[in-house]
C-alpha positions as CSV (number, residue, x, y, z in Angstrom):
1,M,110.2,149.7,145.2
2,E,112.9,152.2,146.1
3,F,110.3,154.3,147.8
4,L,109.1,151.3,149.9
5,K,112.6,150.4,150.9
6,K,113.2,153.9,152.1
7,L,110.0,153.9,154.2
8,G,111.0,150.9,156.2
9,A,109.1,147.8,157.5
10,A,107.6,149.6,160.5
11,K,106.1,152.4,158.5
12,I,104.7,150.1,155.8
13,S,103.1,147.9,158.6
14,A,101.5,151.0,160.1
15,I,100.0,152.1,156.7
16,I,98.7,148.6,156.0
17,G,97.2,148.3,159.4
18,A,95.4,151.7,159.1
19,A,94.0,150.6,155.7
20,I,92.7,147.3,157.1
21,I,91.0,149.2,159.9
22,V,89.3,151.6,157.5
23,I,88.1,148.7,155.3
24,A,86.9,146.8,158.3
25,F,84.9,149.8,159.5
26,F,83.3,150.2,156.1
27,I,82.3,146.6,155.9
28,F,80.9,146.8,159.4
29,L,78.9,149.8,158.4
30,V,77.5,148.2,155.3
31,F,76.4,145.1,157.3
32,K,75.0,147.2,160.1
33,M,72.9,149.2,157.7
34,S,71.7,146.1,155.8
35,S,70.7,144.1,158.8
36,A,67.7,145.1,161.0
37,V,67.8,145.6,164.7
38,L,66.5,142.5,166.5
39,T,64.3,143.0,169.6
40,P,63.0,140.2,172.0
41,L,59.5,139.2,171.0
42,Y,58.8,136.8,173.9
43,S,60.9,135.5,176.8
44,N,60.7,132.5,179.1
45,L,58.8,130.5,176.5
46,S,58.2,126.8,176.6
47,I,59.8,124.6,174.0
48,E,56.4,123.9,172.4
49,D,55.5,127.6,172.1
50,A,58.9,128.5,170.8
51,S,58.7,125.9,168.1
52,M,55.2,127.0,167.1
53,I,56.2,130.7,166.9
54,G,59.4,129.9,165.1
55,M,57.5,127.8,162.4
56,K,55.0,130.7,161.9
57,L,57.7,133.3,161.6
58,Q,59.6,131.0,159.1
59,S,56.4,130.5,157.0
60,M,55.9,134.3,157.0
61,G,59.5,134.9,155.8
62,I,60.5,137.0,158.8
63,K,64.0,136.8,160.2
64,Y,64.3,135.8,163.8
65,E,66.9,134.5,166.3
66,N,66.7,132.2,169.3
67,N,68.9,132.4,172.3
68,T,71.1,129.5,173.4
69,E,68.4,128.1,175.7
70,G,65.7,128.4,173.1
71,T,63.3,130.2,175.4
72,E,63.6,133.7,173.8
73,I,62.8,134.8,170.3
74,S,64.0,138.1,168.8
75,V,62.5,139.7,165.7
76,P,63.1,143.0,163.8
77,S,62.1,146.0,165.9
78,D,59.9,147.4,163.1
79,K,57.7,144.2,163.1
80,L,57.5,143.8,166.9
81,L,54.1,145.3,167.6
82,M,52.5,143.7,164.6
83,L,53.7,140.2,165.5
84,R,52.6,140.6,169.1
85,M,49.1,141.5,168.0
86,M,48.9,138.7,165.5
87,F,50.1,136.1,167.9
88,A,47.8,137.4,170.6
89,Q,44.8,137.0,168.2
90,E,45.9,133.4,167.6
91,G,46.3,132.6,171.3
92,L,50.1,132.4,171.3
93,P,52.0,131.8,173.5
94,T,49.6,129.2,174.9
95,S,51.5,128.3,178.0
96,G,52.7,131.8,178.8
97,N,50.3,132.3,181.8
98,I,49.5,128.7,182.5
99,T,50.7,127.4,185.8
100,G,50.5,123.7,186.8
101,Y,51.8,121.8,189.7
102,E,55.1,123.4,189.3
103,I,53.7,126.3,191.3
104,F,54.5,124.3,194.4
105,D,58.2,124.0,193.4
106,R,58.6,127.8,193.4
107,S,56.8,128.5,196.6
108,D,58.1,128.4,200.2
109,A,56.2,125.7,202.0
110,L,57.2,127.0,205.5
111,G,56.0,130.6,204.9
112,T,52.8,129.7,203.0
113,S,49.4,130.1,204.7
114,Q,46.6,127.7,204.3
115,F,44.6,130.2,202.2
116,V,47.5,130.7,199.8
117,Y,48.0,126.9,199.6
118,N,44.3,126.4,198.6
119,V,44.4,129.1,196.0
120,N,47.6,127.6,194.5
121,L,45.9,124.2,194.5
122,V,43.0,125.5,192.4
123,R,45.4,127.3,190.1
124,A,47.4,124.1,189.6
125,L,44.3,122.0,188.9
126,E,43.0,124.6,186.3
127,G,46.4,124.8,184.6
128,E,46.8,121.0,184.3
129,L,43.3,120.7,182.9
130,V,44.0,123.4,180.4
131,R,47.1,121.6,179.2
132,T,45.4,118.3,179.0
133,I,42.3,119.6,177.1
134,S,44.5,121.7,174.7
135,S,46.2,118.5,173.5
136,L,43.0,117.6,171.5
137,N,43.4,118.3,167.8
138,Q,40.2,120.3,167.3
139,I,40.9,122.7,170.2
140,E,43.0,125.8,169.9
141,N,42.6,127.4,173.3
142,V,41.0,126.6,176.6
143,R,40.0,128.4,179.8
144,V,39.0,126.4,182.9
145,H,37.4,127.9,186.1
146,L,37.0,125.7,189.1
147,V,34.9,126.6,192.2
148,I,35.9,124.3,195.1
149,P,34.0,125.4,198.3
150,K,35.7,125.2,201.6
151,K,34.5,122.4,203.8
152,E,33.2,123.8,207.1
153,L,33.7,122.0,210.3
154,F,30.6,120.5,212.0
155,S,28.6,121.2,208.9
156,K,26.3,118.5,207.5
157,I,25.3,120.5,204.5
158,G,28.0,121.7,202.1
159,S,28.2,123.2,198.7
160,E,29.2,121.0,195.8
161,P,32.2,122.0,193.5
162,S,31.4,123.2,190.0
163,A,33.4,123.9,186.8
164,S,33.2,126.1,183.7
165,V,35.1,125.3,180.5
166,V,35.4,127.7,177.6
167,L,36.7,126.2,174.3
168,K,38.0,127.9,171.2
169,M,38.0,125.6,168.1
170,K,40.5,125.6,165.3
171,G,38.9,127.1,162.2
172,N,35.4,125.7,161.5
173,Q,35.9,122.4,163.5
174,A,33.2,121.3,165.9
175,L,33.1,118.7,168.7
176,S,30.7,115.8,168.7
177,K,28.5,115.0,171.6
178,L,30.7,112.1,172.6
179,E,33.8,114.4,172.6
180,V,32.0,117.0,174.7
181,A,31.0,114.3,177.2
182,S,34.6,113.0,177.3
183,I,35.8,116.5,178.3
184,A,33.1,116.6,181.0
185,N,34.1,113.3,182.4
186,L,37.7,114.3,182.3
187,V,37.1,117.4,184.4
188,A,34.7,115.5,186.7
189,T,37.3,112.8,187.5
190,A,40.1,115.3,188.0
191,V,38.4,117.3,190.7
192,P,37.3,115.5,193.9
193,G,33.6,115.6,194.5
194,L,32.7,117.2,191.1
195,K,29.6,115.8,189.3
196,I,29.0,115.9,185.6
197,E,25.7,117.9,186.0
198,N,27.7,120.7,187.7
199,I,30.0,121.2,184.6
200,T,29.2,123.8,182.0
201,I,31.0,123.8,178.7
202,V,30.6,126.6,176.1
203,D,32.5,127.7,173.0
204,N,34.2,131.0,172.4
205,L,31.0,132.3,170.7
206,G,28.9,131.6,173.8
207,R,27.1,128.6,172.5
208,P,26.5,125.9,175.1
209,L,28.0,122.5,174.4
210,K,26.8,120.9,177.6
211,L,24.0,121.9,179.8
212,G,24.3,119.8,183.0
213,A,22.0,117.0,184.0
214,E,20.1,116.6,180.8
215,D,23.3,115.4,179.1
216,A,24.6,113.3,181.9
217,S,23.0,110.0,181.1
218,A,24.8,107.5,179.0
219,A,21.9,107.3,176.5
220,N,22.6,110.8,175.4
221,L,26.3,110.0,174.5
222,A,25.2,108.6,171.1
223,S,25.0,111.0,168.2
224,T,21.4,112.0,167.3
225,A,20.0,112.5,163.8
226,M,20.0,116.3,164.2
227,E,23.7,116.2,165.2
228,M,24.4,114.1,162.2
229,Q,22.7,116.7,160.0
230,L,24.7,119.5,161.6
231,N,28.0,117.6,161.1
232,I,27.2,117.0,157.4
233,E,26.4,120.7,156.9
234,N,29.6,121.8,158.6
235,K,31.7,119.3,156.7
236,L,30.4,120.3,153.3
237,K,30.8,124.0,154.2
238,Q,34.4,123.6,155.2
239,E,35.2,121.6,152.1
240,I,33.7,124.3,149.9
241,E,35.5,127.1,151.6
242,N,38.8,125.2,151.6
243,L,38.4,124.3,148.0
244,L,37.7,127.9,146.8
245,E,40.1,129.8,149.0
246,R,43.1,128.3,147.3
247,T,42.2,130.3,144.1
248,I,40.0,133.2,145.3
249,G,41.8,134.0,148.5
250,I,41.5,133.4,152.2
251,G,38.5,135.1,153.8
252,K,36.9,135.9,150.4
253,V,34.5,133.0,150.3
254,K,31.6,132.2,152.6
255,A,29.5,129.1,152.1
256,N,26.3,127.9,153.7
257,V,24.9,124.4,153.3
258,A,21.3,123.2,154.2
259,V,20.8,119.5,154.2
260,D,17.3,118.0,153.8
261,M,17.4,114.7,155.6
262,D,15.0,111.9,156.0
263,L,14.9,111.3,159.8
264,D,12.3,108.4,159.6
265,R,13.4,104.8,160.2
266,E,11.6,102.3,157.9
267,V,11.3,98.5,158.2
268,I,9.9,96.8,155.1
269,S,8.9,93.1,155.0
270,S,7.5,91.5,151.8
271,E,6.5,88.0,150.5
272,I,6.3,87.5,146.8
273,Y,4.6,84.3,145.3
274,D,5.3,83.1,141.8
275,P,2.2,81.1,140.5
276,S,4.0,80.0,137.4
277,S,6.6,78.1,139.3
278,Q,5.3,75.0,141.2
279,V,7.3,72.3,143.1
280,V,6.2,69.0,144.7
281,R,6.4,69.5,148.4
282,S,5.0,66.0,149.5
283,Q,3.6,62.9,147.8
284,K,1.6,59.9,149.4
285,S,0.4,56.7,147.7
286,S,-1.7,53.8,149.2
287,E,-3.2,50.6,147.7
288,E,-5.8,48.2,149.3
289,N,-7.1,44.7,148.1
290,E,-9.9,42.7,149.8
291,N,-11.3,39.1,149.1
292,D,-14.6,37.9,150.8
293,T,-16.4,34.4,150.6
294,E,-20.0,34.0,151.7
295,P,-20.8,31.1,154.2
296,S,-23.0,28.0,153.2
297,G,-25.0,25.1,155.0
298,V,-27.5,25.0,157.7
299,V,-27.5,27.7,160.1
300,G,-26.7,26.3,163.5
301,V,-24.2,24.7,165.8
302,S,-23.4,21.8,163.6
303,S,-22.1,23.8,160.8
304,N,-19.7,25.6,163.1
305,I,-18.2,22.6,164.9
306,P,-14.7,21.7,163.8
307,N,-14.1,18.6,161.9
308,A,-17.7,18.5,161.2
309,K,-18.7,16.9,157.9
310,Q,-19.2,19.5,155.3
311,G,-22.6,19.7,154.1
312,A,-23.5,21.4,151.0
313,A,-21.1,23.1,148.6
314,A,-19.3,26.4,149.6
315,G,-21.0,29.7,149.1
316,A,-20.1,32.5,146.6
317,S,-16.8,34.6,146.9
318,R,-16.2,38.5,146.5
319,Q,-13.0,40.6,145.7
320,R,-12.4,44.4,146.1
321,S,-9.2,46.7,145.6
322,R,-8.6,50.5,146.2
323,T,-5.6,52.8,145.4
324,D,-5.1,56.3,146.9
325,E,-2.4,58.9,145.9
326,I,-2.0,62.4,147.5
327,I,0.5,65.0,146.1
328,N,1.1,68.4,147.8
329,Y,2.4,71.3,145.6
330,E,4.3,74.4,146.9
331,I,4.2,77.8,145.1
332,S,7.6,79.7,144.8
333,K,7.8,82.5,147.4
334,T,10.4,85.3,148.1
335,V,10.5,86.8,151.6
336,S,12.5,90.0,152.1
337,N,13.0,92.2,155.2
338,K,14.5,95.7,154.6
339,V,15.4,98.3,157.2
340,I,16.1,101.9,156.1
341,E,17.8,103.9,158.9
342,N,17.3,107.6,159.4
343,G,19.8,110.2,158.2
344,R,19.4,109.8,154.4
345,V,20.2,112.9,152.4
346,K,17.2,113.9,150.4
347,A,18.5,117.1,148.9
348,L,21.2,119.7,149.3
349,S,20.9,123.5,149.1
350,I,24.2,125.3,148.8
351,A,24.7,129.1,148.8
352,V,28.2,130.5,148.2
353,L,29.0,134.2,148.5
354,V,32.2,135.2,146.6
355,D,34.0,138.5,147.0
356,G,35.1,140.4,143.8
357,N,38.4,141.6,142.6
358,Y,40.1,144.8,144.0
359,E,42.5,146.8,141.9
360,T,44.4,150.1,142.6
361,D,43.1,153.1,140.7
362,P,46.1,154.8,139.1
363,T,44.5,158.2,139.4
364,T,43.1,158.1,143.0
365,K,45.5,155.5,144.4
366,Q,42.6,153.8,146.1
367,M,41.2,150.2,145.9
368,K,38.5,149.8,143.3
369,Y,36.0,147.0,143.4
370,S,35.2,145.0,140.2
371,E,32.8,142.2,139.8
372,R,33.7,138.7,138.6
373,S,32.6,137.6,135.2
374,Q,29.8,135.2,134.7
375,A,32.1,132.7,133.1
376,E,34.2,132.7,136.3
377,L,31.1,132.2,138.5
378,D,30.0,129.3,136.2
379,K,33.4,127.7,136.8
380,I,33.1,128.1,140.5
381,K,29.6,126.5,140.4
382,S,30.9,123.5,138.4
383,L,33.8,123.1,140.8
384,I,31.3,123.0,143.7
385,I,29.1,120.5,142.0
386,S,32.0,118.1,141.3
387,G,33.8,118.7,144.6
388,V,31.0,117.9,147.1
389,G,28.9,115.4,145.2
390,V,25.9,117.5,144.2
391,N,23.2,115.6,142.4
392,I,21.1,117.9,140.3
393,A,18.7,115.1,139.4
394,R,17.9,114.5,143.0
395,G,16.9,118.1,143.4
396,D,20.1,119.6,144.8
397,K,20.5,123.4,144.3
398,V,23.7,125.5,144.0
399,E,23.8,129.3,144.0
400,V,27.0,131.3,143.6
401,I,26.6,135.0,144.2
402,N,29.3,137.7,143.6
403,M,28.9,140.6,146.1
404,P,31.5,142.9,147.7
405,F,32.3,142.0,151.3
406,A,32.1,144.6,154.0
407,T,35.0,147.1,154.1
408,D,36.1,145.9,157.5
409,F,37.4,142.8,155.8
410,V,39.3,144.7,153.2
411,D,42.7,146.0,154.1
412,A,42.8,149.6,152.9
413,P,46.2,150.7,151.6
414,V,48.1,152.8,153.9
415,K,49.3,156.0,152.3
416,E,52.8,156.8,153.5
417,G,54.0,160.4,153.8
418,M,57.1,161.8,152.4
419,F,59.1,161.5,155.6
420,D,57.4,158.4,157.1
421,F,60.5,156.3,156.4
422,I,62.5,158.7,158.6
423,K,60.0,158.1,161.5
424,N,60.1,154.3,161.0
425,D,63.9,154.0,160.7
426,I,65.0,156.8,163.1
427,Q,67.0,154.5,165.2
428,N,68.9,153.0,162.3
429,I,69.5,156.5,160.9
430,V,70.9,157.8,164.2
431,Q,73.1,154.8,164.6
432,T,74.4,155.1,161.0
433,V,75.2,158.8,161.5
434,V,77.0,158.2,164.8
435,I,79.1,155.4,163.2
436,G,79.9,157.7,160.2
437,I,81.0,160.5,162.4
438,V,83.2,158.2,164.4
439,L,84.7,156.8,161.2
440,I,85.4,160.4,159.9
441,L,87.0,161.5,163.2
442,M,89.2,158.4,163.1
443,V,90.3,159.1,159.6
444,L,91.0,162.8,160.3
445,L,92.6,162.4,163.8
446,V,94.4,159.1,163.5
447,I,94.9,157.8,160.0
448,R,95.6,161.1,158.3
449,P,98.3,162.2,160.7
450,L,100.0,158.8,160.5
451,V,100.0,159.0,156.7
452,L,101.2,162.6,156.6
453,R,103.9,161.9,159.1
454,S,105.1,158.9,157.1
455,L,105.2,161.0,153.9
456,E,107.0,163.8,155.6
457,K,109.6,161.4,156.9
458,A,110.1,159.8,153.6
459,K,110.4,163.3,151.9
460,S,113.0,164.4,154.6
461,V,114.9,161.2,154.1
462,M,115.1,161.8,150.4
463,Q,116.1,165.4,150.9
464,E,118.8,164.4,153.4
465,Q,120.1,161.8,151.1
466,G,120.3,164.4,148.3
467,L,122.1,166.9,150.6
468,T,124.4,164.3,151.9
469,S,125.6,163.5,148.4
470,D,126.3,167.2,147.8
471,V,128.0,167.6,151.1
472,M,130.2,164.5,150.5
473,A,131.2,165.8,147.1
474,S,132.2,169.3,148.5
475,L,133.8,167.7,151.5
476,E,135.8,165.4,149.3
477,Q,137.1,168.4,147.3
478,E,137.8,170.5,150.3
479,M,139.7,167.6,152.1
480,K,141.6,166.9,148.9
481,G,142.6,170.6,148.8
482,M,143.6,170.6,152.4
483,A,145.7,167.5,151.8
484,K,147.4,169.1,148.8
485,G,148.1,172.2,150.9
486,L,149.7,170.2,153.6
487,A,151.8,168.3,151.0
488,D,153.0,171.6,149.6
489,T,153.9,172.9,153.0
490,K,155.9,169.8,153.7
491,N,157.8,170.0,150.4
492,M,158.7,173.6,151.1
493,A,159.9,172.7,154.5
494,F,162.3,170.1,153.2
495,G,163.4,172.1,150.1
496,N,161.5,170.1,147.6
497,A,159.4,173.0,146.4
498,P,159.2,173.3,142.7
499,N,161.0,176.0,140.8
500,S,158.8,179.0,140.1
501,G,159.9,181.2,137.4
502,G,163.6,180.4,137.9
503,A,163.7,181.5,141.5
504,N,166.7,180.9,143.5
505,P,166.5,177.9,145.9
506,T,167.8,180.1,148.6
507,N,164.3,181.7,148.7
508,I,163.2,178.9,150.9
509,D,164.5,180.6,153.8
510,Q,161.9,183.3,153.3
511,I,159.3,180.8,154.7
512,T,159.8,180.7,158.2
513,M,159.0,177.8,160.6
514,E,156.3,179.9,162.2
515,E,154.4,180.4,159.0
516,Q,154.5,176.6,158.3
517,K,153.2,176.0,161.8
518,Q,150.3,178.4,161.5
519,R,149.4,177.0,158.1
520,R,149.3,173.5,159.4
521,E,147.2,174.5,162.4
522,G,144.7,176.3,160.1
523,V,144.4,173.2,157.8
524,T,144.0,170.9,160.9
525,K,141.4,173.2,162.5
526,R,139.4,173.3,159.3
527,F,139.6,169.6,158.9
528,N,138.4,169.1,162.4
529,E,135.5,171.4,161.9
530,L,134.5,169.5,158.8
531,V,134.6,166.2,160.6
532,D,132.6,167.6,163.6
533,K,129.9,168.9,161.3
534,N,129.7,165.9,159.0
535,P,130.8,162.8,161.0
536,E,128.8,160.3,158.9
537,E,129.9,161.7,155.6
538,T,133.5,161.8,156.8
539,V,133.4,158.2,157.7
540,S,131.7,157.2,154.4
541,L,134.3,159.3,152.5
542,I,137.2,157.6,154.3
543,K,135.7,154.2,153.6
544,N,135.4,155.0,149.9
545,W,139.0,156.1,149.8
546,I,140.1,152.9,151.5
547,Y,138.0,150.8,149.1
548,Q,139.4,152.7,146.1
549,E,143.0,152.0,147.2
């Protein structure tokens, strides 16, 4: 504590400040070495593209930063080229080169020619169509090309506009005939004078999805049986690959499904009679009674005149009766009409190709292929049977084959050299070396002189304090001696000198006034010299004498 008091507040503050600066530089150096240098990956992004790229980077565990506007993404410089190639393969950013009607907001209308205006109009139409079609869930990327011929003056015959659309699907997804027709109608209604038969739609593999006039009629909008078969095959294939890739690995499973479908439409009508079951359908009963009496008397007019006198007795009588009953029976009958539509699955044939295992050989440091066990293949087969609804009793077949995939699909390990890390991190190494040199120079040229100067001042202060104490002691003794000499001179001058060896008092005359004066002047001169050489010590000594009295 005594040492700190002697240094003073200013020197202690300087030492503490220098220590804080050194510690701050070391902390900055550590953080700078631990954090990678961020480089802009893409600039002027749309909000949608920035969000998609940010989600992919976050899922990959790569650190990134956005600017305040959210239109620029920065990533570590050592991953810049790899990420750009990966996003280019996935078609990101999607709207980087897409221009819509905003092209007219950035152009100068007064200085634009008619030709440039027409070209910008076609670009705007293509960009807006790309944005609209890209909003469909199954589509990953779209290219649209429009050909709008120039209308010539005084020409009766003109060329019709045409369009070409290239679609890239997400994964193994496919568009139905209705969805393809919807895209064609969308393009046709967006471009003036464009007919559906002049639109060609293909996928990224070059397969035609629409071939003009033969698909233009409304009757072809309905899904056919062959399309139904293709959809079932693609659906089962995607389900198998998605199911197995979770355990085997992405890109290590390839499935192919063949569906045997009954494409015939059947209508069955049947009537079944049951003779053992009878019911009364109708019943009719009739009864008839008849009484007849034969006439008597003479044949002639008299016997037929009223009120005529009856002659002989009446003739003989006759009676007759008849009963009829008709019962109609109906036999029990069952009438059934059955319609069997086409598209029934008769059998499934599933072939699955599975890649093997790859392990690193400890001796050669290369990837070595090993086949999967039969038990593992049986488990995969059972999983397929249960997962997609395979019916073995119906005649379905499932084959799982383990074969090595082509080497193009296997990432060969990159053997790094001894000094490859220097080449990859040369920028960080140079930056670290420069910061270290600056820090060392600062310590040697700034902090070290300050510390040494403070220590030297402290040492000199301590030495001065030690010398001052010695000087004050000697000064005090000398001043006391001079004071005593002055007192003796004064006593001698007034005859108060002590007797020395019985000397006669008359000896005082031997000391002349001149000697006394010279003696006083010598003591005074010596006293003044001591005060001039040691003013602070003299003041301190006088103060001590005053305090002692």
